[in-house]
GUFIMAR-119305 format. One record per residue (C-alpha): residue number from 1; z, x, y. Coordinates in steps of 0.5 Angstrom, whole numbers, plus 500, padded with zeros to 3 digits. Example, Ala and Ser with C-alpha at 12.3 -4.5 7.8 and 13.67 -1.06 7.14 Angstrom:
REM residues 2
(1,(516,525,491))
(2,(514,527,498))
END
This chain:
REM residues 72
(1,(500,500,500))
(2,(498,503,507))
(3,(503,504,513))
(4,(500,498,516))
(5,(500,493,510))
(6,(508,495,509))
(7,(509,494,517))
(8,(506,487,516))
(9,(510,485,510))
(10,(516,487,513))
(11,(515,483,519))
(12,(512,477,515))
(13,(519,477,510))
(14,(523,477,517))
(15,(519,471,519))
(16,(520,467,512))
(17,(527,468,513))
(18,(527,463,519))
(19,(526,455,517))
(20,(520,455,522))
(21,(515,459,525))
(22,(517,457,532))
(23,(524,459,531))
(24,(521,466,528))
(25,(517,467,534))
(26,(523,465,539))
(27,(527,471,535))
(28,(522,476,535))
(29,(520,474,543))
(30,(513,472,542))
(31,(510,465,541))
(32,(508,461,535))
(33,(501,462,535))
(34,(502,470,535))
(35,(506,469,529))
(36,(501,464,526))
(37,(496,470,527))
(38,(500,475,523))
(39,(501,470,517))
(40,(494,468,516))
(41,(492,476,517))
(42,(488,475,523))
(43,(492,480,527))
(44,(497,485,525))
(45,(504,486,528))
(46,(505,492,533))
(47,(510,497,532))
(48,(515,493,537))
(49,(515,487,533))
(50,(517,492,527))
(51,(523,495,531))
(52,(525,488,534))
(53,(526,485,526))
(54,(530,492,525))
(55,(534,491,531))
(56,(535,483,529))
(57,(537,485,522))
(58,(542,490,524))
(59,(545,485,529))
(60,(545,479,524))
(61,(549,484,519))
(62,(554,486,524))
(63,(555,478,525))
(64,(553,478,532))
(65,(550,472,534))
(66,(542,473,536))
(67,(542,471,544))
(68,(538,465,546))
(69,(531,467,550))
(70,(532,467,557))
(71,(530,462,561))
(72,(527,464,568))
END
């Protein structure tokens, strides 16, 4: 498996841990359309998405509630 495929699988596994694509998109700081494109292999998650997933897992494992998105 290539590095790009591993990156995609890592992000897709994180997305699958949320009840909806919308909730996954909010947690990852993106929108549902982008998550849908990742799920359908129309685009590949960037390194930033991988890092966000990693940081979210660390927070979750530490028992820290993920903050809601900022509303400007």
